NUVEX-944433 format. One line per 8 residues: their letters; for each residue z, x negated, y of N, C-alpha, C. Coordinates in nm, 4 decimals. Layout:
% residues N
a	Z,X,Y,Z,X,Y,Z,X,Y ~ ...;
***
This chain:
% residues 244
xxxxxxxx	-16.0741,-13.2965,-9.1971,-15.9877,-13.1792,-9.1533,-15.8680,-13.1668,-9.1451 ~ -15.7814,-13.1512,-9.0368,-15.6704,-13.1640,-9.0279,-15.5497,-13.0280,-9.0462 ~ -15.4515,-13.0571,-9.1263,-15.3851,-12.9098,-9.1821,-15.3216,-12.8544,-9.0855 ~ -15.2894,-12.9341,-8.9590,-15.2691,-12.8343,-8.8258,-15.3778,-12.8213,-8.7272 ~ -15.4035,-12.6846,-8.7341,-15.5447,-12.6447,-8.6118,-15.5234,-12.6637,-8.5201 ~ -15.3698,-12.6758,-8.4885,-15.3545,-12.7000,-8.2957,-15.3037,-12.8557,-8.2907 ~ -15.2832,-12.9328,-8.3799,-15.2938,-13.0972,-8.3253,-15.4007,-13.1489,-8.3074 ~ -15.5366,-13.1251,-8.3982,-15.6326,-13.1946,-8.2809,-15.6693,-13.1291,-8.1681;
xxxxxxxx	-15.6195,-13.0129,-8.1266,-15.6721,-12.9512,-8.0047,-15.5525,-12.9988,-7.8890 ~ -15.4362,-13.0595,-7.9619,-15.3213,-13.1205,-7.8319,-15.4412,-13.2814,-7.8438 ~ -15.5103,-13.3301,-7.9606,-15.5707,-13.4463,-7.9237,-15.7196,-13.4478,-7.8424 ~ -15.7475,-13.3187,-7.8458,-15.8832,-13.2822,-7.7684,-15.8605,-13.3070,-7.6101 ~ -15.7204,-13.2077,-7.5978,-15.6925,-13.2170,-7.4722,-15.6487,-13.2816,-7.3370 ~ -15.5965,-13.4143,-7.4409,-15.5832,-13.5737,-7.3960,-15.7263,-13.6264,-7.3979 ~ -15.7892,-13.6306,-7.4850,-15.9415,-13.6781,-7.4462,-15.9866,-13.6411,-7.3480 ~ -15.9957,-13.5034,-7.2791,-16.0442,-13.4499,-7.2256,-16.0105,-13.4998,-7.0588;
xxxxxxxx	-15.8573,-13.4986,-7.0484,-15.7988,-13.5153,-6.9229,-15.8375,-13.6649,-6.8991 ~ -15.8525,-13.7446,-6.9969,-15.8551,-13.8864,-6.9645,-16.0075,-13.9479,-6.9370 ~ -16.1062,-13.8105,-6.9904,-16.2654,-13.7899,-6.9095,-16.2669,-13.7783,-6.7981 ~ -16.1893,-13.7129,-6.7456,-16.2084,-13.6684,-6.6570,-16.1270,-13.7538,-6.5245 ~ -16.0483,-13.8434,-6.5591,-15.9888,-13.9820,-6.4867,-16.1006,-14.0962,-6.5108 ~ -16.2173,-14.1167,-6.6324,-16.2467,-14.1900,-6.6397,-16.4289,-14.2130,-6.6093 ~ -16.4388,-14.0658,-6.5914,-16.6197,-14.0273,-6.5260,-16.6042,-14.0770,-6.4078 ~ -16.6989,-14.1287,-6.3580,-16.7381,-14.1106,-6.1872,-16.8086,-13.9572,-6.1224;
xxxxxxxx	-16.9398,-13.9160,-6.2684,-16.9529,-13.8076,-6.1432,-16.9330,-13.7198,-6.2763 ~ -17.0071,-13.5574,-6.2463,-16.9601,-13.4698,-6.3198,-17.0479,-13.4864,-6.4140 ~ -17.2184,-13.5233,-6.3525,-17.2654,-13.5103,-6.5138,-17.2539,-13.5920,-6.5789 ~ -17.2107,-13.7162,-6.5857,-17.1275,-13.8523,-6.6720,-17.0321,-13.7603,-6.7722 ~ -16.9678,-13.6446,-6.6763,-16.8178,-13.6272,-6.7721,-16.8750,-13.4942,-6.8730 ~ -17.0029,-13.4541,-6.8369,-17.0625,-13.3529,-6.9190,-17.0960,-13.3908,-7.0247 ~ -17.1818,-13.4984,-7.0358,-17.2092,-13.5484,-7.1562,-17.1453,-13.6267,-7.2314 ~ -17.0040,-13.6746,-7.1942,-16.9194,-13.7113,-7.2387,-16.8179,-13.6198,-7.3365;
xxxxxxxx	-16.8144,-13.4783,-7.2756,-16.7453,-13.3812,-7.3491,-16.8356,-13.2928,-7.4365 ~ -16.9762,-13.2839,-7.4173,-17.0660,-13.2303,-7.5339,-17.0646,-13.3505,-7.6293 ~ -17.0656,-13.4691,-7.6560,-17.0423,-13.5625,-7.7456,-16.9612,-13.5346,-7.8310 ~ -16.8329,-13.5043,-7.7555,-16.6710,-13.5013,-7.7832,-16.7133,-13.3352,-7.8810 ~ -16.7710,-13.2421,-7.8203,-16.7688,-13.1333,-7.8687,-16.8905,-13.1471,-8.0174 ~ -16.9360,-13.1996,-8.0201,-17.0724,-13.2345,-8.1643,-16.9979,-13.2958,-8.2553 ~ -16.8658,-13.3645,-8.2366,-16.8004,-13.4482,-8.2909,-16.7330,-13.3713,-8.3948 ~ -16.6954,-13.2361,-8.3752,-16.6215,-13.1573,-8.4442,-16.6013,-13.1479,-8.6189;
xxxxxxxx	-16.7791,-13.1670,-8.6564,-16.7980,-13.1693,-8.7522,-16.9181,-13.2076,-8.7998 ~ -16.9893,-13.2614,-8.8886,-17.0907,-13.3298,-8.9170,-17.2317,-13.2685,-8.9290 ~ -17.3024,-13.3404,-8.8837,-17.4605,-13.2621,-8.8383,-17.4280,-13.1281,-8.7475 ~ -17.4039,-13.1698,-8.6656,-17.3107,-13.1023,-8.5215,-17.4298,-13.1694,-8.3913 ~ -17.4707,-13.0745,-8.2881,-17.5300,-13.1210,-8.1375,-17.4484,-13.0674,-8.0426 ~ -17.4829,-13.1014,-7.9364,-17.4353,-13.0135,-7.8521,-17.4631,-12.9896,-7.6870 ~ -17.5043,-12.9176,-7.6788,-17.5523,-12.8935,-7.4939,-17.4607,-12.7718,-7.4114 ~ -17.4694,-12.8326,-7.2712,-17.3594,-12.7411,-7.1867,-17.4736,-12.7272,-7.0760;
xxxxxxxx	-17.4752,-12.5909,-7.0801,-17.5971,-12.5151,-6.9943,-17.4981,-12.4735,-6.8306 ~ -17.5073,-12.5157,-6.7112,-17.4543,-12.4992,-6.6065,-17.5543,-12.3547,-6.5377 ~ -17.5299,-12.2351,-6.4485,-17.5823,-12.1411,-6.3559,-17.6294,-12.2191,-6.2082 ~ -17.7341,-12.2558,-6.1673,-17.7430,-12.2867,-6.0239,-17.7256,-12.1393,-5.9072 ~ -17.6577,-12.1526,-5.7793,-17.6858,-12.0647,-5.7134,-17.7920,-11.9148,-5.7365 ~ -17.9050,-11.9943,-5.7594,-18.0423,-11.9278,-5.7952,-18.0381,-11.8390,-5.9556 ~ -17.9275,-11.8693,-6.0188,-17.8829,-11.8213,-6.1607,-18.0112,-11.8879,-6.3000 ~ -18.0424,-12.0125,-6.2332,-18.1506,-12.0521,-6.3297,-18.0598,-12.1834,-6.4217;
xxxxxxxx	-18.0372,-12.1196,-6.5540,-17.9929,-12.2078,-6.6436,-18.0631,-12.3910,-6.6389 ~ -17.9356,-12.4310,-6.6457,-17.9498,-12.5956,-6.6904,-17.9509,-12.6514,-6.7739 ~ -17.9213,-12.7223,-6.8172,-17.8784,-12.8300,-6.8986,-17.8280,-12.9759,-6.8408 ~ -17.6850,-12.9857,-6.8336,-17.6537,-13.0551,-6.7384,-17.5588,-13.1930,-6.8232 ~ -17.5620,-13.1713,-6.9294,-17.4689,-13.2641,-7.0438,-17.5572,-13.2710,-7.1536 ~ -17.5805,-13.2947,-7.2617,-17.6171,-13.2998,-7.4311,-17.5942,-13.4170,-7.4701 ~ -17.5324,-13.4058,-7.6309,-17.5153,-13.5055,-7.7299,-17.5918,-13.5320,-7.7723 ~ -17.7585,-13.5408,-7.7647,-17.8562,-13.5527,-7.8292,-18.0022,-13.4974,-7.7719;
xxxxxxxx	-18.0972,-13.5523,-7.8099,-18.2504,-13.4634,-7.7830,-18.2822,-13.3149,-7.8424 ~ -18.1729,-13.3053,-7.9609,-18.2110,-13.1710,-8.0603,-18.1662,-13.0618,-7.9871 ~ -17.9880,-13.1125,-7.9201,-17.9220,-13.0108,-7.8285,-18.0532,-12.9387,-7.7143 ~ -18.0822,-13.0431,-7.6734,-18.1143,-13.0556,-7.5515,-18.2620,-12.9327,-7.5571 ~ -18.3232,-12.9905,-7.6660,-18.4756,-12.8997,-7.7436,-18.4124,-12.7392,-7.7638 ~ -18.3021,-12.7351,-7.8430,-18.2129,-12.5950,-7.8766,-18.2402,-12.4841,-7.7020 ~ -18.1711,-12.5984,-7.6324,-18.1494,-12.5205,-7.4926,-18.2561,-12.5055,-7.4074 ~ -18.3821,-12.6157,-7.4542,-18.4813,-12.5871,-7.3279,-18.5625,-12.4519,-7.3942;
xxxxxxxx	-18.5374,-12.4731,-7.5194,-18.6377,-12.2958,-7.5928,-18.6051,-12.1724,-7.5571 ~ -18.4616,-12.2005,-7.5055,-18.3907,-12.0897,-7.5041,-18.4539,-12.0389,-7.3417 ~ -18.4043,-12.1353,-7.2915,-18.4879,-12.1122,-7.1179,-18.6255,-12.1011,-7.1336 ~ -18.7178,-12.1489,-7.2212,-18.8419,-12.1019,-7.2127,-18.8504,-11.9768,-7.2402 ~ -18.7938,-11.9312,-7.3526,-18.8088,-11.7623,-7.3850,-18.7310,-11.6898,-7.3171 ~ -18.6377,-11.7115,-7.2306,-18.5486,-11.6529,-7.1682,-18.4719,-11.5482,-7.2279 ~ -18.4402,-11.5970,-7.3580,-18.3697,-11.5380,-7.4362,-18.2724,-11.6230,-7.5284 ~ -18.1793,-11.5842,-7.6013,-18.0576,-11.6674,-7.7042,-17.9382,-11.6550,-7.6894;
xxxxxxxx	-17.9074,-11.7352,-7.7708,-17.7609,-11.6797,-7.7515,-17.6813,-11.7552,-7.6390 ~ -17.7244,-11.8727,-7.6132,-17.6561,-11.9288,-7.4539,-17.6639,-11.8036,-7.3505 ~ -17.7714,-11.7805,-7.3172,-17.7964,-11.6822,-7.2127,-17.7773,-11.6139,-7.2306 ~ -17.7113,-11.5121,-7.3568,-17.6154,-11.4367,-7.3876,-17.4799,-11.3817,-7.3509 ~ -17.4469,-11.5433,-7.4065,-17.3347,-11.5573,-7.3287,-17.2957,-11.5952,-7.2288 ~ -17.3927,-11.6445,-7.1102,-17.3831,-11.6847,-6.9808,-17.3932,-11.5064,-6.9272 ~ -17.4765,-11.4303,-7.0039,-17.4877,-11.2869,-6.8999,-17.3588,-11.2280,-6.9501 ~ -17.2894,-11.2358,-7.0674,-17.1647,-11.1567,-7.1073,-17.0145,-11.2025,-7.0887;
xxxxxxxx	-17.0027,-11.3158,-7.0455,-16.8965,-11.3923,-7.0885,-16.8749,-11.3590,-7.2098 ~ -16.8889,-11.3457,-7.3202,-16.8553,-11.3847,-7.4334,-16.9227,-11.4589,-7.5553 ~ -16.8605,-11.4612,-7.6726,-16.8893,-11.6067,-7.7111,-16.9646,-11.5647,-7.8605 ~ -17.0423,-11.6104,-7.8613,-17.1676,-11.5618,-7.9232,-17.1871,-11.6649,-8.0538 ~ -17.1917,-11.5994,-8.1660,-17.2312,-11.6921,-8.3014,-17.3604,-11.6271,-8.3511 ~ -17.4310,-11.7407,-8.4143,-17.5381,-11.7754,-8.5390,-17.4880,-11.8023,-8.6421 ~ -17.4678,-11.6922,-8.7025,-17.4098,-11.7033,-8.8887,-17.5422,-11.8302,-8.9386 ~ -17.6292,-11.7462,-8.9672,-17.7863,-11.8159,-9.0454,-17.8612,-11.7610,-8.9482;
xxxxxxxx	-17.9555,-11.8742,-8.8876,-18.0505,-11.8733,-8.8339,-18.1848,-11.8048,-8.9190 ~ -18.2215,-11.8446,-9.0378,-18.2696,-11.7510,-9.1186,-18.3006,-11.6184,-9.1377 ~ -18.1493,-11.5438,-9.1033,-18.1179,-11.4317,-9.0908,-18.0965,-11.3492,-9.0015 ~ -18.0785,-11.4167,-8.8780,-18.0725,-11.3638,-8.7575,-18.1759,-11.2658,-8.7217 ~ -18.1163,-11.1767,-8.6341,-18.2498,-11.0364,-8.5963,-18.2442,-11.0788,-8.4454 ~ -18.1654,-11.0869,-8.3756,-18.1197,-11.0806,-8.2751,-18.2437,-11.2153,-8.1502 ~ -18.2789,-11.1907,-8.0614,-18.3992,-11.2706,-7.9490,-18.4832,-11.3188,-8.0859 ~ -18.5674,-11.2277,-8.0893,-18.6331,-11.2626,-8.1898,-18.7394,-11.3813,-8.2039;
xxxxxxxx	-18.7504,-11.4402,-8.0664,-18.8570,-11.5103,-7.9750,-18.8163,-11.6268,-8.0564 ~ -18.6909,-11.6344,-7.9788,-18.6053,-11.7761,-7.9489,-18.5887,-11.8257,-8.1223 ~ -18.5398,-11.7261,-8.1829,-18.5012,-11.7244,-8.3197,-18.5937,-11.7910,-8.4136 ~ -18.7000,-11.7955,-8.3909,-18.8342,-11.8164,-8.4926,-18.8658,-11.9606,-8.4470 ~ -18.8566,-11.9619,-8.2977,-18.8840,-12.1303,-8.2556,-18.7750,-12.2117,-8.3213 ~ -18.6490,-12.1367,-8.2556,-18.5326,-12.2420,-8.3033,-18.5030,-12.2995,-8.4185 ~ -18.5476,-12.1838,-8.5434,-18.5257,-12.1826,-8.7070,-18.6665,-12.3175,-8.7498 ~ -18.7823,-12.3572,-8.6479,-18.8798,-12.3933,-8.6862,-18.8161,-12.5430,-8.6741;
xxxxxxxx	-18.7433,-12.5805,-8.5740,-18.7091,-12.7080,-8.4935,-18.5859,-12.7176,-8.5908 ~ -18.5144,-12.6204,-8.6640,-18.4337,-12.6975,-8.7458,-18.3184,-12.5966,-8.6915 ~ -18.2859,-12.5101,-8.6404,-18.1295,-12.4361,-8.6114,-18.0895,-12.4283,-8.7797 ~ -17.9751,-12.4000,-8.7860,-17.9010,-12.3579,-8.9141,-17.8227,-12.2508,-8.8261 ~ -17.7205,-12.3017,-8.7074,-17.6163,-12.1812,-8.7143,-17.5661,-12.2491,-8.5852 ~ -17.5149,-12.2220,-8.4883,-17.4825,-12.1986,-8.3370,-17.3649,-12.0894,-8.3494 ~ -17.3152,-12.1884,-8.2360,-17.2035,-12.1191,-8.1339,-17.1881,-12.1276,-7.9883 ~ -17.2359,-12.0627,-7.9502,-17.2029,-12.0456,-7.7891,-17.0943,-11.9828,-7.6793;
xxxxxxxx	-17.0577,-12.0753,-7.6369,-16.9164,-12.0611,-7.5718,-16.8917,-12.0119,-7.4212 ~ -16.8772,-11.9493,-7.3609,-16.9129,-11.9459,-7.2068,-16.7723,-12.0266,-7.1751 ~ -16.8329,-12.0544,-7.0372,-16.7207,-12.1864,-6.9225,-16.6637,-12.0526,-6.8082 ~ -16.5332,-11.9882,-6.8059,-16.4983,-11.9596,-6.7360,-16.4086,-11.9552,-6.6300 ~ -16.4480,-11.9610,-6.5205,-16.3647,-11.9908,-6.3890,-16.3763,-11.8927,-6.3095 ~ -16.2267,-11.8325,-6.2761,-16.2111,-11.7678,-6.1286,-16.2540,-11.6288,-6.1900 ~ -16.2991,-11.5456,-6.3381,-16.3132,-11.4518,-6.3555,-16.4203,-11.4683,-6.3946 ~ -16.5222,-11.5831,-6.3351,-16.6949,-11.5682,-6.3810,-16.7143,-11.6619,-6.4272;
xxxxxxxx	-16.8012,-11.6514,-6.4953,-16.8661,-11.7095,-6.6108,-16.9794,-11.8375,-6.5423 ~ -16.9409,-11.9631,-6.5542,-17.0283,-12.0470,-6.4931,-17.1099,-12.1513,-6.5306 ~ -17.1147,-12.1402,-6.7115,-17.1625,-12.2430,-6.7576,-17.1138,-12.2087,-6.9390 ~ -17.1908,-12.2567,-7.0125,-17.1734,-12.2253,-7.1553,-17.2145,-12.3568,-7.2873 ~ -17.0978,-12.4011,-7.3499,-17.1110,-12.4805,-7.4194,-17.1845,-12.4256,-7.5693 ~ -17.3022,-12.5107,-7.5583,-17.3388,-12.4642,-7.7260,-17.3402,-12.5657,-7.8645 ~ -17.2500,-12.5175,-7.9114,-17.2724,-12.6277,-8.0844,-17.3853,-12.5441,-8.1683 ~ -17.4463,-12.6631,-8.2153,-17.5856,-12.6497,-8.2934,-17.5371,-12.6825,-8.4064;
xxxxxxxx	-17.5573,-12.5965,-8.5218,-17.5803,-12.7102,-8.6376,-17.6872,-12.6595,-8.7328 ~ -17.7109,-12.7963,-8.8008,-17.9029,-12.7887,-8.8438,-17.8647,-12.7293,-9.0081 ~ -17.7406,-12.6634,-9.0109,-17.7393,-12.5797,-9.1680,-17.6761,-12.4437,-9.1739 ~ -17.7448,-12.3136,-9.2192,-17.6330,-12.2146,-9.2129,-17.5438,-12.1978,-9.2495 ~ -17.4675,-12.1370,-9.1875,-17.3382,-12.1256,-9.2390,-17.2180,-12.2473,-9.2268 ~ -17.2803,-12.3073,-9.1526,-17.1926,-12.4505,-9.0970,-17.0685,-12.4477,-9.0808 ~ -17.0248,-12.3312,-9.0108,-16.8803,-12.3447,-8.9978,-16.7638,-12.2491,-9.0814 ~ -16.6951,-12.3220,-9.1201,-16.5814,-12.2477,-9.2223,-16.4896,-12.1742,-9.0924;
xxxxxxxx	-16.4286,-12.1094,-9.1510,-16.3027,-12.0246,-9.0421,-16.2060,-12.1567,-8.9530 ~ -16.1824,-12.2093,-9.0563,-16.0854,-12.3437,-9.0167,-16.2225,-12.3914,-8.8993 ~ -16.2760,-12.4477,-8.9513,-16.4296,-12.4816,-8.8040,-16.4030,-12.4397,-8.6948 ~ -16.4516,-12.3021,-8.7657,-16.4964,-12.1790,-8.6372,-16.3613,-12.2081,-8.5356 ~ -16.2385,-12.1862,-8.5771,-16.1408,-12.1520,-8.4761,-16.1058,-12.3048,-8.4282 ~ -16.1620,-12.4097,-8.4675,-16.0970,-12.5071,-8.4539,-16.1793,-12.5550,-8.3229 ~ -16.3604,-12.5180,-8.3469,-16.4601,-12.5125,-8.2548,-16.4814,-12.4440,-8.0902 ~ -16.4065,-12.3089,-8.1306,-16.3674,-12.2554,-8.0169,-16.2195,-12.2836,-7.9445;
xxxxxxxx	-16.1173,-12.3183,-8.0332,-16.0198,-12.3796,-7.9252,-16.0543,-12.4845,-7.8414 ~ -16.1306,-12.5807,-7.9131,-16.1355,-12.7019,-7.8156,-16.2541,-12.6445,-7.7371 ~ -16.3732,-12.5535,-7.7407,-16.4434,-12.5319,-7.6010,-16.3771,-12.4403,-7.5010 ~ -16.2358,-12.4062,-7.5832,-16.1698,-12.3195,-7.4849,-16.1304,-12.4390,-7.3831 ~ -16.0607,-12.5191,-7.4250,-16.0057,-12.6522,-7.3580,-16.0977,-12.7047,-7.2720 ~ -16.2305,-12.7387,-7.3458,-16.3239,-12.8164,-7.2453,-16.3324,-12.7381,-7.1354 ~ -16.3645,-12.5789,-7.1263,-16.4019,-12.4705,-7.0725,-16.2827,-12.5311,-6.9582 ~ -16.1971,-12.5155,-6.9824,-16.0853,-12.5423,-6.8683,-16.0915,-12.6917,-6.7688;
xxxxxxxx	-16.1199,-12.7731,-6.8709,-16.1039,-12.8790,-6.8477,-16.2402,-12.9337,-6.7142 ~ -16.3829,-12.8168,-6.7718,-16.5061,-12.8136,-6.6951,-16.4971,-12.7533,-6.5443 ~ -16.4156,-12.6349,-6.6035,-16.3988,-12.5497,-6.4750,-16.3199,-12.6625,-6.3426 ~ -16.2286,-12.7137,-6.3905,-16.1390,-12.8362,-6.2787,-16.2165,-12.9089,-6.2592 ~ -16.2922,-12.9835,-6.3340,-16.4010,-13.0981,-6.2986,-16.4705,-13.0224,-6.1841 ~ -16.5212,-12.9483,-6.1911,-16.6673,-12.8898,-6.1327,-16.5699,-12.8250,-5.9674 ~ -16.4583,-12.7597,-5.9928,-16.4122,-12.7451,-5.8296,-16.3655,-12.8595,-5.7610 ~ -16.3120,-13.0010,-5.8235,-16.3136,-13.1327,-5.7462,-16.4177,-13.1637,-5.7485;
xxxxxxxx	-16.5310,-13.1812,-5.8224,-16.6608,-13.2526,-5.7994,-16.6596,-13.2168,-5.5840 ~ -16.7358,-13.3074,-5.5384,-16.7680,-13.3155,-5.4159,-16.8970,-13.2280,-5.4125 ~ -16.9276,-13.1465,-5.3561,-17.0583,-13.0699,-5.3628,-17.2137,-13.1179,-5.3521 ~ -17.1884,-13.2696,-5.2859,-17.2862,-13.3348,-5.2438,-17.3531,-13.3839,-5.3923 ~ -17.2269,-13.4169,-5.4734,-17.2531,-13.4823,-5.5851,-17.2734,-13.3746,-5.7037 ~ -17.2269,-13.2534,-5.7253,-17.2645,-13.1604,-5.8008,-17.3927,-13.0870,-5.7765 ~ -17.4532,-13.1560,-5.6436,-17.5331,-13.0928,-5.5900,-17.7102,-13.2377,-5.6940 ~ -17.6601,-13.3373,-5.6632,-17.7323,-13.4112,-5.7490,-17.7404,-13.4347,-5.8377;
xxxxxxxx	-17.6204,-13.3898,-5.8997,-17.6383,-13.3577,-6.0694,-17.7485,-13.2334,-6.1273 ~ -17.6885,-13.1773,-6.0511,-17.7864,-13.0783,-6.0823,-17.9581,-13.0645,-6.0365 ~ -17.9635,-13.1340,-5.9553,-18.1089,-13.1457,-5.9067,-18.1727,-13.2478,-5.9898 ~ -18.0481,-13.4043,-6.0505,-18.1688,-13.4384,-6.1900,-18.1304,-13.3712,-6.3020 ~ -18.0957,-13.2842,-6.3646,-18.1395,-13.1897,-6.4419,-18.2306,-13.0871,-6.4328 ~ -18.2120,-13.0561,-6.3007,-18.3801,-12.9724,-6.2461,-18.5287,-13.0842,-6.2304 ~ -18.4939,-13.1941,-6.2348,-18.5940,-13.2678,-6.2078,-18.6765,-13.3308,-6.3850 ~ -18.5659,-13.2854,-6.4635,-18.5829,-13.2860,-6.6227,-18.6668,-13.2264,-6.6121;
xxxxxxxx	-18.6123,-13.1194,-6.6143,-18.6821,-12.9766,-6.6636,-18.8011,-12.9520,-6.5778 ~ -18.8264,-12.9957,-6.4637,-18.9538,-12.9626,-6.3988,-19.0827,-13.0577,-6.4194 ~ -19.0255,-13.1848,-6.4831,-19.1107,-13.2944,-6.5696,-19.1890,-13.2372,-6.7221 ~ -19.0645,-13.1569,-6.7421,-19.0989,-13.1334,-6.9386,-19.1871,-12.9950,-6.8813 ~ -19.2107,-12.8970,-6.7912,-19.2642,-12.7812,-6.7611,-19.4217,-12.8481,-6.7241 ~ -19.4077,-13.0124,-6.6521,-19.5901,-13.0176,-6.5712,-19.6118,-13.0712,-6.7493 ~ -19.5258,-13.1132,-6.8413,-19.6144,-13.2110,-6.9491,-19.7281,-13.1122,-7.0377 ~ -19.5758,-12.9773,-7.0287,-19.6029,-12.8485,-7.1096,-19.7119,-12.7952,-7.0607;
xxxxxxxx	-19.7769,-12.7817,-6.9225,-19.8694,-12.7958,-6.8868,-20.0396,-12.8233,-6.8825 ~ -19.9972,-12.9826,-6.8886,-20.1102,-13.0799,-6.9254,-20.1628,-13.0248,-7.0650 ~ -20.0420,-13.0169,-7.1450,-20.0945,-13.0026,-7.3018,-20.1209,-12.8759,-7.3322 ~ -20.0747,-12.7759,-7.2750,-20.1693,-12.6302,-7.2746,-20.3139,-12.6473,-7.2352 ~ -20.3328,-12.7169,-7.1355,-20.4764,-12.6720,-7.0823,-20.5298,-12.8069,-7.1957 ~ -20.5139,-12.9592,-7.2366,-20.6113,-13.0065,-7.3003,-20.6081,-12.9426,-7.4890 ~ -20.4956,-12.9026,-7.5034,-20.5185,-12.8393,-7.6227,-20.5442,-12.6907,-7.6855 ~ -20.5378,-12.6152,-7.5558,-20.6054,-12.5062,-7.5072,-20.4947,-12.4231,-7.5872;
xxxxxxxx	-20.3521,-12.4310,-7.6515,-20.2426,-12.3703,-7.6856,-20.1678,-12.2921,-7.6069 ~ -20.0568,-12.2584,-7.6894,-19.9379,-12.2005,-7.6352,-19.8235,-12.2460,-7.5571 ~ -19.7375,-12.2619,-7.5092,-19.6067,-12.2984,-7.4555,-19.5112,-12.3449,-7.5519 ~ -19.5097,-12.2489,-7.6725,-19.4675,-12.2587,-7.7904,-19.5112,-12.3953,-7.8894 ~ -19.6410,-12.4156,-7.8851,-19.7476,-12.5023,-7.9605,-19.6937,-12.6105,-7.8656 ~ -19.7303,-12.6227,-7.7170,-19.7223,-12.7539,-7.6640,-19.5808,-12.7981,-7.6728 ~ -19.4603,-12.6802,-7.6549,-19.3742,-12.7914,-7.6745,-19.3553,-12.8641,-7.7958 ~ -19.3775,-12.8026,-7.9205,-19.3545,-12.8589,-8.0330,-19.4258,-12.9851,-8.0756;
xxxxxxxx	-19.5576,-12.9601,-7.9568,-19.6540,-13.1501,-7.9782,-19.5093,-13.1883,-7.8824 ~ -19.4491,-13.1914,-7.7795,-19.4274,-13.3047,-7.6901,-19.2800,-13.2761,-7.7692 ~ -19.2234,-13.2486,-7.8095,-19.0733,-13.2606,-7.9533,-19.1417,-13.3688,-8.0286 ~ -19.2346,-13.3436,-8.1387,-19.2781,-13.4336,-8.2150,-19.3006,-13.5882,-8.1438 ~ -19.3598,-13.5899,-8.0497,-19.4147,-13.6775,-8.0033,-19.2610,-13.8236,-7.9322 ~ -19.1693,-13.7106,-7.8886,-19.0248,-13.7630,-7.8559,-19.0018,-13.8041,-7.9974 ~ -18.9797,-13.7822,-8.1180,-18.9130,-13.7831,-8.2612,-19.0298,-13.8948,-8.2810 ~ -19.1081,-13.9074,-8.2748,-19.2102,-13.9991,-8.3353,-19.1526,-14.1669,-8.2520;
xxxxxxxx	-19.1489,-14.1421,-8.1354,-19.1605,-14.2815,-8.0555,-19.0153,-14.3077,-7.9915 ~ -18.9036,-14.2037,-8.0395,-18.7736,-14.2006,-8.0467,-18.7091,-14.2367,-7.9499 ~ -18.8136,-14.1484,-7.8315,-18.8237,-14.1844,-7.7013,-18.7436,-14.0639,-7.6131 ~ -18.6624,-14.0364,-7.5166,-18.5915,-13.8622,-7.4755,-18.7208,-13.8159,-7.4287 ~ -18.7014,-13.6747,-7.4322,-18.8457,-13.6224,-7.4376,-18.8664,-13.6338,-7.2770 ~ -18.7736,-13.5942,-7.1633,-18.8108,-13.6191,-7.0362,-18.9083,-13.7318,-7.0056 ~ -18.8776,-13.8618,-7.0786,-18.9268,-13.9397,-7.0562,-19.0600,-13.9962,-7.0835 ~ -19.0647,-13.9121,-7.2371,-19.2290,-13.9108,-7.3053,-19.3066,-13.7918,-7.1954;
xxxxxxxx	-19.2154,-13.6922,-7.1335,-19.3219,-13.6144,-7.0141,-19.3548,-13.6858,-6.9282 ~ -19.2929,-13.7772,-6.8789,-19.2815,-13.8808,-6.8034,-19.4351,-13.9320,-6.7923 ~ -19.4403,-14.0063,-6.9239,-19.5500,-14.0984,-7.0035,-19.6752,-13.9968,-6.9787 ~ -19.6721,-13.9306,-7.0083,-19.7888,-13.7948,-7.0372,-19.8714,-13.7882,-6.9432 ~ -19.7563,-13.7307,-6.8351,-19.8560,-13.7149,-6.6651,-19.8894,-13.8117,-6.6042 ~ -19.8146,-13.9400,-6.6220,-19.8859,-13.9911,-6.5408,-19.9851,-14.0963,-6.6045 ~ -20.0165,-14.0956,-6.7441,-20.1265,-14.1225,-6.7890,-20.2135,-14.0559,-6.7822 ~ -20.2372,-13.9134,-6.7611,-20.3220,-13.7950,-6.7613,-20.3987,-13.7721,-6.5900;
xxxxxxxx	-20.2940,-13.7720,-6.5368,-20.2981,-13.7519,-6.3644,-20.3085,-13.8699,-6.3073 ~ -20.2249,-14.0121,-6.2894,-20.2602,-14.1081,-6.2292,-20.1678,-14.1122,-6.1495 ~ -20.0738,-14.0542,-6.1586,-19.9514,-14.0012,-6.0629,-19.8238,-13.9518,-6.0954 ~ -19.6979,-13.9768,-6.0834,-19.5438,-13.9553,-6.1668,-19.5727,-13.7983,-6.1144 ~ -19.4812,-13.7601,-6.2004,-19.4584,-13.5810,-6.1645,-19.3971,-13.5738,-6.0587 ~ -19.4435,-13.4541,-5.9921,-19.3756,-13.3857,-5.8799,-19.2672,-13.3651,-5.8937 ~ -19.1787,-13.4082,-5.7620,-19.0798,-13.3435,-5.7235,-19.0120,-13.2344,-5.7831 ~ -18.8850,-13.1421,-5.8033,-18.8594,-13.0574,-5.8396,-18.8758,-12.9521,-5.6933;
xxxx	-18.8215,-12.8392,-5.7241,-18.8094,-12.7835,-5.6095,-18.6774,-12.7844,-5.5469 ~ -18.6457,-12.7360,-5.4047,-18.4990,-12.7570,-5.3785,-18.3945,-12.6539,-5.4709 ~ -18.2669,-12.7363,-5.4869,-18.2212,-12.6251,-5.5179,-18.1284,-12.5441,-5.4712 ~ -18.1033,-12.4140,-5.4523,-18.0817,-12.3054,-5.3656,-17.9507,-12.2115,-5.4386;
***
């Protein structure tokens, strides 16, 4: 950790500026931002959530499958720090998932998946919250005071860069990026439905099974879901509904 808490922020700003120029699509840019945000400390992962015009949350950038799983768990339960940050525009922190009393359904599931702590920082553009940067840690109280300040500073700068990139992105490209994220979630939802029917289990249990399959095969969650759907039905996954 640098002794100058602002020195790292200046480096991050330069890195983000370079990313804006170096990446061809908003989807690629957000993926890079997520990986950069996760690199501020050991054992961290990051997911970036945006809201569509229909106010559906979608993960459009993640550092790894772990972050995507935490994001998806919040979406499936309809609650969690990411969604609260989206709704309130406030930074939401989970210091220790084992002691957290908010969002009881999400937090119990997330703790089972290995969540220790998290920071959810809203992405603000023109006074409106357009998304959230979620940084997840695998141990409780993983953020020291300096690291917390460092993470907040980075998230603020990343939010500004994302807002600029979003405004500059051609609308058709942005729609295509969101459609790709929607397709991933739709495929996962279809696979969960199959598992729930086969195993006669809850959505939570089905998600746990799908995640174990992903981990055991070192395969992305969506790819595991695609194989399951194709093998079960003999057909590829159904396309997602149109983005409105």
